[in-house]
C-alpha positions as CSV (number, residue, x, y, z in Angstrom):
1,M,50.4,109.0,16.0
2,P,48.4,105.9,15.4
3,K,45.1,105.9,13.7
4,T,42.1,105.9,16.1
5,G,39.4,103.5,15.1
6,N,37.9,100.1,15.9
7,Y,41.1,98.0,15.4
8,V,44.6,98.3,16.9
9,Q,46.4,97.8,13.5
10,R,44.3,100.3,11.6
11,D,47.2,102.2,10.1
12,Y,47.3,100.5,6.6
13,H,49.6,103.0,5.0
14,N,52.3,102.9,7.7
15,R,55.8,103.3,6.2
16,S,57.6,101.8,9.1
17,N,57.6,98.2,10.2
18,R,56.4,99.1,13.7
19,K,53.0,97.7,14.6
20,S,50.5,99.7,16.5
21,T,49.7,98.5,20.0
22,W,46.8,98.9,22.4
23,S,48.8,101.5,24.3
24,D,49.2,103.6,21.2
25,Y,45.5,103.3,20.5
26,N,44.7,104.3,24.1
27,K,47.1,107.3,24.0
28,A,45.6,108.6,20.8
29,W,42.1,108.5,22.2
30,A,43.3,110.0,25.5
31,S,44.7,113.0,23.6
32,K,41.4,113.4,21.7
33,R,39.5,113.3,24.9
34,A,41.8,115.9,26.5
35,A,41.4,118.2,23.5
36,S,37.6,117.8,23.7
37,V,37.6,118.6,27.4
38,Q,39.7,121.7,26.8
39,K,37.4,122.9,24.1
40,S,34.3,122.3,26.2
41,Q,35.9,124.3,29.1
42,Q,36.6,127.2,26.8
43,L,33.1,127.1,25.5
44,R,31.7,127.0,29.0
45,S,33.8,130.0,30.0
46,L,32.6,131.9,26.9
47,A,29.0,131.1,27.7
48,N,29.5,132.1,31.3
49,S,30.9,135.5,30.2
50,F,28.0,136.1,27.8
51,T,25.5,135.2,30.6
52,S,27.2,137.6,33.1
53,I,27.2,140.4,30.4
54,S,23.6,139.8,29.7
55,T,22.6,139.9,33.3
56,Q,24.6,143.1,33.9
57,A,22.9,144.7,30.9
58,S,19.5,143.7,32.1
59,Q,20.1,145.0,35.6
60,A,21.4,148.3,34.2
61,S,18.3,148.6,32.0
62,T,16.1,148.0,34.9
63,A,17.9,150.6,37.0
64,F,17.6,153.1,34.3
65,L,13.9,152.3,33.9
66,M,13.3,152.7,37.6
67,Q,15.1,156.1,37.7
68,N,12.9,157.4,34.8
69,I,9.6,155.9,35.9
70,R,8.7,158.8,38.2
71,S,6.2,160.1,35.7
72,S,4.1,157.0,36.1
73,G,1.6,158.6,38.6
74,P,1.2,159.2,42.3
75,Y,-0.5,155.8,42.9
76,A,2.0,153.4,41.2
77,S,4.5,151.7,43.4
78,N,7.8,150.3,42.1
79,T,6.5,146.8,42.4
80,A,3.5,147.6,40.3
81,V,5.6,149.3,37.6
82,M,8.0,146.3,37.5
83,A,5.0,143.9,37.2
84,R,3.8,145.8,34.2
85,V,7.2,146.0,32.6
86,N,7.8,142.2,33.1
87,V,11.6,142.3,33.1
88,L,13.5,139.1,33.8
89,V,16.6,139.6,35.8
């Protein structure tokens, strides 16, 4: 694979007599871009799974809190309890 850089004929230690062309340069950068896109898609997928796990855990925690909040008193509503807890879902 040709060297990627600022110049077409950047491969100074080439053992063959074949000179690099602009198409070789463009193909090398295209493969680098494709690899970068694939890595960013994998990272985005991983971040999305972490976000969904965090959301589910937060919702489960809120549901557990709401089930066990009955001892808060006869005048407290669920809305007032959640306002005091200040849970972001």
